[in-house]
C-alpha positions as CSV (number, residue, x, y, z in Angstrom):
1,M,40.6,-131.2,-9.8
2,K,39.3,-133.2,-12.7
3,T,35.5,-133.9,-12.5
4,K,34.5,-137.5,-12.9
5,I,32.5,-138.3,-16.1
6,P,29.1,-139.6,-15.2
7,A,27.9,-142.8,-16.9
8,T,24.4,-144.1,-17.2
9,V,23.9,-147.9,-17.4
10,I,20.8,-148.9,-19.2
11,T,19.5,-152.5,-18.6
12,G,16.5,-154.4,-19.6
13,F,15.4,-157.4,-21.8
14,L,15.5,-157.4,-25.6
15,G,12.4,-155.5,-26.8
16,A,11.8,-153.5,-23.7
17,G,12.8,-150.2,-25.3
18,K,16.4,-149.6,-24.4
19,T,17.4,-148.5,-27.9
20,T,14.4,-146.2,-28.2
21,L,15.4,-144.7,-24.9
22,V,19.0,-144.1,-26.1
23,R,17.6,-142.4,-29.3
24,H,15.6,-140.2,-26.9
25,V,18.8,-139.3,-25.0
26,L,20.7,-138.5,-28.1
27,N,17.9,-136.4,-29.6
28,N,17.6,-134.4,-26.4
29,A,21.2,-134.0,-25.3
30,K,21.1,-130.2,-25.5
31,G,24.7,-129.7,-26.3
32,K,26.1,-132.5,-24.2
33,R,28.7,-134.7,-25.9
34,I,27.5,-138.3,-25.4
35,A,29.7,-141.3,-25.7
36,L,27.6,-144.4,-26.4
37,I,28.7,-148.0,-25.7
38,I,26.4,-150.6,-27.2
39,N,26.7,-154.2,-26.1
40,E,25.5,-155.7,-29.5
41,F,26.4,-159.2,-30.5
42,G,25.1,-162.3,-32.4
43,D,22.5,-162.3,-35.1
44,V,19.8,-160.4,-33.1
45,G,21.7,-157.1,-32.7
46,V,20.5,-154.2,-34.8
47,D,21.1,-151.4,-32.3
48,R,24.0,-149.8,-34.1
49,D,22.1,-149.6,-37.4
50,V,19.1,-148.1,-35.6
51,L,21.2,-145.5,-33.9
52,Q,23.4,-144.7,-36.8
53,G,23.1,-141.0,-37.8
54,C,20.9,-140.3,-34.7
55,G,21.8,-137.2,-32.8
56,D,24.9,-136.5,-34.9
57,E,25.9,-133.5,-32.8
58,A,25.5,-135.3,-29.5
59,C,27.1,-138.6,-30.5
60,S,29.2,-138.9,-33.7
61,D,30.2,-142.2,-35.3
62,T,33.5,-142.1,-33.4
63,D,31.7,-141.7,-30.1
64,M,29.7,-144.8,-30.7
65,V,31.5,-148.0,-29.6
66,E,30.1,-151.5,-30.2
67,L,31.1,-154.3,-27.9
68,A,30.2,-157.3,-30.0
69,N,32.3,-160.0,-28.2
70,G,29.5,-161.2,-25.9
71,C,27.5,-160.2,-22.9
72,I,29.2,-157.2,-21.4
73,C,29.1,-158.5,-17.8
74,C,31.2,-161.5,-18.9
75,T,33.8,-159.5,-20.8
76,V,34.4,-156.6,-18.4
77,A,38.2,-157.0,-18.3
78,E,38.7,-157.9,-22.0
79,D,36.3,-155.3,-23.6
80,F,34.7,-152.8,-21.2
81,I,37.7,-151.5,-19.2
82,P,39.9,-151.0,-22.3
83,T,37.0,-149.2,-24.0
84,I,36.5,-146.8,-21.1
85,T,40.3,-146.1,-20.9
86,E,40.3,-145.3,-24.6
87,L,37.3,-142.9,-24.2
88,L,39.1,-141.2,-21.4
89,K,42.1,-140.4,-23.8
90,R,39.9,-138.5,-26.2
91,E,39.9,-134.7,-26.5
92,P,37.5,-133.3,-25.9
93,R,36.3,-135.9,-23.3
94,P,32.7,-136.9,-23.4
95,D,30.3,-135.1,-21.0
96,H,28.4,-138.2,-20.3
97,I,28.7,-141.9,-21.1
98,V,25.7,-144.0,-21.9
99,I,26.0,-147.8,-21.8
100,E,23.3,-149.9,-23.4
101,T,23.8,-153.5,-22.1
102,S,22.6,-156.7,-23.6
103,G,19.4,-157.9,-22.2
104,L,21.3,-160.9,-20.7
105,A,23.8,-158.7,-18.8
106,L,23.9,-158.9,-15.0
107,P,24.3,-155.2,-14.0
108,Q,26.3,-155.9,-10.9
109,P,29.6,-156.9,-12.5
110,L,29.5,-154.0,-14.8
111,V,28.8,-151.5,-12.1
112,R,31.6,-152.9,-9.9
113,A,34.0,-152.4,-12.8
114,F,33.8,-148.7,-12.1
115,N,35.9,-149.5,-9.0
116,W,38.8,-150.7,-11.2
117,P,41.9,-148.6,-10.5
118,E,42.3,-147.7,-14.2
119,I,39.0,-145.8,-14.3
120,K,37.9,-145.1,-10.8
121,A,39.3,-141.6,-10.6
122,D,37.8,-140.5,-13.9
123,V,34.3,-142.0,-14.2
124,T,31.3,-142.8,-11.9
125,V,28.0,-144.4,-12.4
126,D,25.5,-141.6,-12.4
127,G,22.7,-144.1,-12.4
128,V,21.5,-147.6,-13.4
129,V,18.3,-147.4,-15.4
130,T,16.2,-150.6,-15.9
131,V,13.7,-150.5,-18.8
132,A,10.8,-152.9,-18.1
133,D,8.2,-154.0,-20.7
134,A,4.8,-153.1,-19.1
135,A,2.8,-155.0,-21.7
136,A,4.9,-158.2,-21.4
137,L,4.7,-158.1,-17.6
138,A,1.0,-157.5,-17.7
139,D,0.7,-160.7,-19.8
140,G,2.8,-162.7,-17.3
141,R,6.1,-162.6,-19.3
142,F,9.4,-160.8,-18.7
143,A,9.9,-159.9,-22.4
144,S,7.7,-159.4,-25.4
145,D,9.5,-162.1,-27.3
146,E,11.1,-164.6,-24.8
147,E,12.1,-166.9,-27.7
148,A,14.3,-164.0,-29.1
149,V,15.9,-163.6,-25.7
150,D,16.7,-167.4,-25.7
151,A,18.1,-167.0,-29.2
152,Q,20.3,-164.2,-27.9
153,R,21.5,-166.4,-25.1
154,R,22.4,-169.2,-27.5
155,S,24.3,-166.8,-29.8
156,D,26.6,-165.7,-27.1
157,E,29.5,-168.1,-26.9
158,M,31.2,-166.0,-24.2
159,L,28.2,-166.1,-21.8
160,D,29.5,-167.5,-18.5
161,H,26.3,-167.3,-16.5
162,D,23.0,-169.2,-17.2
163,T,20.7,-167.1,-15.0
164,P,17.0,-167.8,-15.3
165,M,15.0,-164.9,-16.8
166,G,13.1,-164.4,-13.5
167,E,16.3,-164.1,-11.5
168,L,18.0,-161.9,-14.1
169,F,15.0,-159.6,-14.1
170,E,15.2,-159.3,-10.3
171,D,18.9,-158.6,-10.5
172,Q,18.2,-155.8,-12.9
173,L,15.5,-154.4,-10.6
174,V,17.5,-154.5,-7.4
175,C,20.5,-152.8,-9.0
176,A,18.5,-150.0,-10.5
177,D,18.4,-146.4,-9.4
178,L,15.4,-145.7,-11.8
179,I,12.8,-148.1,-13.3
180,L,11.2,-147.1,-16.5
181,L,7.9,-149.0,-17.0
182,N,7.8,-148.6,-20.8
183,K,4.9,-149.3,-23.1
184,S,2.6,-148.3,-20.2
185,D,0.1,-146.9,-22.7
186,L,-0.6,-150.5,-23.9
187,V,-1.9,-151.7,-20.5
188,E,-5.1,-150.7,-18.8
189,E,-4.8,-148.8,-15.6
190,S,-5.9,-151.4,-13.1
191,R,-3.5,-154.1,-14.5
192,L,-0.7,-151.5,-14.7
193,A,-1.2,-150.7,-11.0
194,E,-0.9,-154.4,-10.2
195,V,2.4,-154.6,-12.2
196,E,3.8,-151.6,-10.4
197,A,2.9,-153.1,-7.0
198,E,4.7,-156.3,-7.9
199,L,7.8,-154.5,-9.2
200,K,8.0,-152.3,-6.0
201,K,8.5,-155.5,-3.9
202,H,12.0,-155.8,-5.5
203,L,13.2,-152.2,-5.4
204,R,15.5,-150.7,-2.9
205,D,14.2,-147.8,-0.8
206,G,14.1,-144.6,-2.7
207,V,14.2,-146.1,-6.2
208,K,11.7,-144.4,-8.4
209,L,9.4,-146.1,-10.9
210,V,8.2,-144.0,-13.9
211,R,5.7,-144.9,-16.5
212,T,6.9,-144.2,-20.1
213,Q,5.7,-144.5,-23.6
214,K,8.3,-145.0,-26.4
215,G,11.1,-144.4,-24.0
216,E,10.2,-140.7,-23.6
217,V,11.2,-139.4,-20.2
218,D,12.3,-136.0,-18.8
219,M,16.1,-135.8,-19.3
220,A,16.4,-134.1,-15.9
221,A,15.1,-137.3,-14.3
222,L,17.2,-139.6,-16.4
223,L,20.6,-138.0,-16.3
224,G,22.0,-136.3,-13.2
225,I,20.9,-138.9,-10.7
226,E,24.3,-138.7,-9.1
227,S,23.9,-142.1,-7.3
228,E,27.6,-143.1,-7.5
229,S,26.2,-146.7,-7.8
230,E,29.6,-148.4,-7.7
231,T,30.1,-147.2,-4.0
232,D,26.8,-148.9,-2.9
233,M,27.2,-152.5,-4.1
234,E,26.3,-154.0,-0.7
235,A,22.7,-152.9,-1.3
236,R,22.6,-154.2,-4.9
237,M,23.6,-157.8,-4.5
238,S,22.5,-160.1,-7.3
239,H,20.3,-163.1,-6.7
240,H,23.4,-165.3,-6.8
241,E,25.1,-163.3,-4.1
242,R,22.1,-163.2,-1.9
243,H,21.7,-167.0,-2.3
244,H,25.3,-167.6,-1.1
245,A,24.9,-165.1,1.8
246,A,21.7,-166.9,2.9
247,E,23.6,-170.2,2.9
248,G,26.1,-168.8,5.4
249,E,29.1,-168.5,3.1
250,D,31.8,-165.9,3.8
251,H,29.7,-163.2,2.3
252,H,32.3,-160.5,2.6
253,H,34.8,-162.5,0.7
254,H,32.3,-163.6,-1.9
255,H,30.9,-160.2,-2.5
256,H,34.2,-158.5,-2.9
257,E,36.0,-161.1,-4.9
258,H,35.7,-158.8,-8.0
259,D,35.6,-155.3,-6.6
260,D,38.5,-155.0,-4.2
261,F,41.5,-154.1,-6.4
262,D,45.1,-153.5,-6.0
263,S,47.5,-152.0,-8.5
264,F,51.1,-150.9,-8.7
265,S,53.7,-150.0,-11.3
266,I,57.2,-151.2,-11.9
267,Q,60.0,-149.6,-13.8
268,L,62.5,-151.8,-15.7
269,P,65.4,-151.2,-18.2
270,E,65.6,-152.4,-21.8
271,I,64.6,-156.0,-22.4
272,A,66.4,-158.4,-24.7
273,N,63.4,-159.4,-26.9
274,K,59.6,-159.7,-27.0
275,K,59.5,-163.3,-26.1
276,Q,61.4,-162.8,-22.9
277,L,58.8,-160.2,-21.9
278,S,55.8,-162.3,-22.9
279,D,57.2,-165.3,-21.0
280,A,57.8,-163.3,-17.9
281,V,54.4,-161.7,-17.9
282,E,52.7,-165.1,-18.5
283,S,54.6,-166.6,-15.6
284,V,53.6,-164.0,-13.0
285,I,50.0,-163.9,-14.2
286,K,49.7,-167.7,-13.7
287,K,51.3,-167.6,-10.3
288,H,49.6,-164.5,-8.8
289,D,46.0,-163.3,-8.8
290,I,46.6,-160.8,-11.7
291,L,43.6,-159.6,-13.7
292,R,45.4,-157.2,-16.0
293,L,49.0,-156.2,-16.8
294,K,49.7,-153.4,-19.2
295,G,52.4,-151.0,-20.2
296,F,55.2,-150.4,-22.6
297,A,58.8,-151.7,-23.0
298,A,62.0,-150.8,-24.7
299,I,63.3,-153.8,-26.7
300,K,67.0,-153.9,-27.4
301,D,67.9,-152.6,-30.9
302,A,64.3,-151.9,-31.7
303,P,63.6,-148.2,-32.7
304,A,60.0,-148.4,-31.6
305,R,58.3,-148.7,-28.2
306,L,56.5,-152.0,-27.6
307,S,53.0,-151.7,-26.1
308,L,51.8,-154.6,-24.0
309,Q,48.3,-155.5,-22.9
310,A,47.6,-158.7,-20.9
311,V,44.2,-159.9,-19.8
312,G,44.1,-163.3,-18.2
313,P,46.1,-165.7,-20.4
314,R,45.9,-163.4,-23.4
315,I,48.9,-161.3,-24.1
316,D,48.9,-158.7,-26.9
317,T,52.0,-156.8,-28.0
318,Y,52.7,-154.3,-30.8
319,F,55.1,-151.5,-31.6
320,D,53.0,-148.3,-31.1
321,R,55.5,-145.5,-32.0
322,T,59.2,-144.7,-32.4
323,W,61.2,-143.5,-29.4
324,E,61.9,-139.8,-29.3
325,S,65.5,-138.8,-29.7
326,D,65.6,-137.2,-26.2
327,E,63.4,-139.8,-24.5
328,A,64.9,-142.2,-22.0
329,R,64.4,-145.8,-23.2
330,G,62.9,-148.0,-20.5
331,T,60.1,-150.3,-19.5
332,S,57.1,-149.4,-17.4
333,L,54.4,-151.9,-16.4
334,V,51.2,-151.6,-14.4
335,V,49.9,-154.7,-12.6
336,I,46.2,-154.9,-11.5
337,G,44.7,-157.7,-9.5
338,Q,42.5,-158.6,-6.5
339,A,43.7,-157.2,-3.3
340,P,46.1,-157.8,-1.7
341,L,48.7,-158.3,-4.4
342,N,52.2,-159.4,-3.3
343,Q,53.8,-156.5,-4.9
344,A,57.4,-157.2,-3.7
345,E,57.3,-160.8,-5.0
346,I,55.8,-159.9,-8.3
347,A,58.3,-157.1,-8.9
348,S,61.2,-159.3,-7.9
349,E,60.1,-162.1,-10.3
350,L,59.7,-159.7,-13.2
351,R,63.1,-158.1,-12.5
352,S,64.7,-161.5,-12.3
353,A,63.1,-162.9,-15.5
354,L,63.8,-159.7,-17.5
355,S,67.4,-159.0,-16.3
């Protein structure tokens, strides 16, 4: 059986020390091959430049992926899932995946994404690590430079949540498996103890809080938590989810609207042309609750195989390679959406439109 690749999700506001922590991971990988996903975007991102050339043996340039299209929790389907699927195709596979999120990212949607059918069998969340700025918290702030956080928010045109900093910080705490109270050396002991006591009010049972300086922490404590966080989302509800549950909404439906997934594949013969395929895919996506549709197709008289990726209303197609001489030409599509999908109806509509 294939072992799942563990992934560590690192959250925390801009300036808390996430990039410093990642540098520490790469410099102390001890032979582990690390794949690094950086959620850098806008004018404030410098993470890739800072990390470039760091830990070459642990994380080469090809193992460092930048997601620059906006806050990672808002672009899960468009950016994150395709990135993970590409990482899974690499040989050799990474031993561990480290994801440094934007400071604006809600961790819950990202962690839930590990339940998507495309990646669920291959990766798991080893742990969610939240880096908190002890010096800022001691001064009554959430980040050392809250204006920079606001600038980061304004620079992200894709951001689809306007969560106040206080609520976002609580969401990062409640989802965490480990809290690193960074810059703790800059705060006097009595005030640091007060900050810790306040943070512990928001933590789930068993979550550890560790004081750190310059992001230095024992790797044995950081990697290998084995929390499988994506299987425990009920205990990690965001502020928004808890608010709706308190109002008496159908919490089960609300909570699972993004993490109960259904998928199936459909085999079809050759298709007349690309437009016919795109039109058919667009039609079923609009009618049914389809999040992604992907696959490849044989186009009549075309010597190359057509690759198709559809996320929401966006449909991308390109010819990826020529058909082998002994290869059966055909079309194979995978449909992914919120459960339950009406598989029979979707398949019937596709067959009818593409016949």
